[in-house]
N, C-alpha and C positions, 0 to 999 in steps of 0.2 A: 504494500500500500504506500503510495507516495503522498507526501503532505508538505506543503511549503513551509510550515512552521517547525518542522523537524529536519535538521541537516544531518545527513549520514555520510561520513567520509572515512576513507582508509588511510592510515599512516603506518605503512609496513604491516605488521601483524596485529595492529590495534584498530578496532572499529570504534570511531567516535560518534556518539549520538548527541546532538546539540539542540537544545531548545532555542527557537528562533522566532519568538513572539514578544519582543521586548516592549512593544507598545501596550501590551496587556499583562505585563509583568510575568511573561511566560506561563500564564494560566493554561492548563492542559485541556484541550478539547477531546472529544471522542475520536476524531480522525488522528490526532496526535498520538493518542494511546495506541491506535492501530499501527501507526508507522513505527513506533518504538517496539511494539511486540514483534513486528516483522523483522526489524533490525536485529534484535536479540536472537530470534529464531535463525536468521541468516548466520550470525556469529556461531551459534551452537552447531550448525550443520557444516561449517567450513573448517577444514584442517589448517587453512592458511591464517585464520584469525585466532589469536591466542588470548586476547583480552578485550574488554569493552570499557569505554570511558564515557561517562556522562558529563556534559558541560553545558554552558548556556551563553547567550548573547545578552548584553545589557546589564543593568544594575541588580536585577533579581535572578536568583537561581530558578525558582519557580513559585508562583503564587498558589500552586496546587490545582485542584480540579476547577474547571470553569464553572462558576456558580450558575450560569444560564443553563448548563446541562443538568445540574442538580435540580433546578427549578422546573425544568421541562419534565424530568422524571417524576418529581413530586406531584405535578399536576396531571400526569398521564399523557402529556403531549409529545414525549420523546418517541421517535420512530426509528426503526432500523436496528441492526445489531450493536450492542455495546462492547467496546474493546478494552475497557479498563480491567475487567477480570482476566482477560487473556494476557495483558501486559504484566499484571501482578503475578500471575501464575508462572509465566516464562522466566521472570526475574528471580522468583524463589527457586525454581528448578534448574536455573542456569548452572552449568558446570564450568564455564569459562569465568575467570575472575572479573569482577566489576569494580571499577574505580569511579569516584565522583569528584569533580572539581566544583566546589560550592563557593563562588566568588561573591555571592550576595544573599539576600534574605530568602528563606524557604518557608512555605506554609503548607499544612496538610500533607498530601502525598509527596510534596516536594521535600518534606522532612522525613516522613516514614520510609521512603524508598532508600534513604541513606543507611538505615538499619539492615537492609538487604545487601548492601555493598561490602566489598572486602577491604577496600582502602578508601578513605575519605580525607580530602584536603579542603580546608575551609578558611574563609576570610575571618580575620580577628573580630571585625565589627558586624559580621552576619548575625541575623536573628532568626532562630528556628521556632516556629509555632505550630500547634496542632489544635485548631479551634473546632474540633468535631462536636463537642458538647454544646458550644455556643450556637452551632448550626442545627441543633436538634437531632444529630445523628450519633454514631459511635465510631471508635477507631477502626481503621481498616489496615490492609496489608500486613496482617499478623502483628501490628504494632502494639496491641494490648499485651502481647507476649514479649516481643523483641525489646521494647523500651524498658519494661520492668527488668528483664534479664540483664540489660546493659547498664541501666542507670540506677536500678533499685526502685522499690515501690514508691517511696515518698517523693523522690524527684520526678518519677514518671507521672504520678498522680497530680503533682503541682502543675506539670505541663498540660495535662488533660483537663483537670478540674478547675484550677485557678486561671488557666490560660496564660501562665507565665512564659516568657520567651527563654529559650536557651541560646546564649550568646556563643559566638565562635570560639573564644578563648576557653569557655567552660566546656564546650563540646569536646575539645581536645583534652582538657584536664580530666573529664569524666569518662573518657574512653570511647566516645563516638567517632571522633576524628583523629587521624594520625598526627596532624599538625595544623595549627592556626597561624595564618600568614597574612601579610598585607595583601589586599585583594588582587593587585597586579601580579603577585607571585604564585597565586593559587593554581591557575591553569598550567603554567610551565612546570611546576612541581608535580602535578598530577600526570601530565604527559610523560615526564621523565620516569615516574614510577611505573606507568603503564608499559613503557618500553622495556624496563627491567623485567617486569613480570612476563612480558611476551618473549623474552630471550631465554627463559628458564625451560627445563624439560617439561613438555606439555602434559604428558601422562602423569608424571609425579605431581604436577601442580593440580591437575583435575582431581586425582584421588585424595590429595591433602584437603582441598576445599570440601569435597564430599564428606570426609571424616569429621570435619569441623562443624557441619551444619546438619540439623535434623529436619530435612525437607518435609518428611511426613507430618511431623508435629506442626511445622509452619503452615503447611497447606490445610491441615485440619482446623487450625485456629483462624486462618483467613476465611475459610468457608463458613465457620460459625459466625464470625464478624459480619460476613457478607449477607447472611440471612437476616440478622438483626438490622443491619444497615438498610437493606431494601425495605424492611417493615417501617423503620424510622423515617425513611424518605417520604412515605405517604402520611406521616403524622401531621396533625395541626401545628405542633411545635416547629417542625422543619419548614412547613409552608410559610409560617410567619417569619421565621429567621431568614429564609431566602428572599421573601418580599422586602423585608427591612433592609437587607444588604443591597439588593438591586436598586431600591428607592434611594438609599443613601448615596450610592454611586451616581 
């Protein structure tokens, strides 16, 4: 699936997937999810690709799911296949290492996807937020598991429940990111790391990643979250939150 707001490029054995919707803070549409899922699937099926790198154009890494899509699903007006589930699934099941260059703020899935990455480099002044409760829904992408496992219950609950941001420096200190850097240094550092990963023995790398991740547990939690999320999308709370957000904008 081609999509103008997702740039997919090869750099040797690294496949880079870049958000390219800076005028909308790289909010992710259904078509963008489809393009990202296709790109990861391509990487998984190609022996010539050894690593995947996520990056973005502009000041934001990603503002998360496009709220207009959420509102359309909430009202029953959304038509056609939804690709978000396919993207989340292929990212969880991916055997190739995934690296993220987070040069700016990240919201919702823009944050939760980082917990599925193997290496993360982040801007010192980036702010990560997960406003699922504020939108009347629940966490997704197995983040109700991954965030607790990585950050601990109290920190994860403060992010979900209080809506507190996680700053780039703390993301590195707390174990989410490998390094917090000035924003201009994030992408070069991530690209260099991706090239190092791509130069390693591919079979050993694949097996090591598989041993480190419980894909079955992640998939089971994501499916559990997805059922509740779909139910919550149709709730009056979610409808009111989406309307308020779009009206404020």
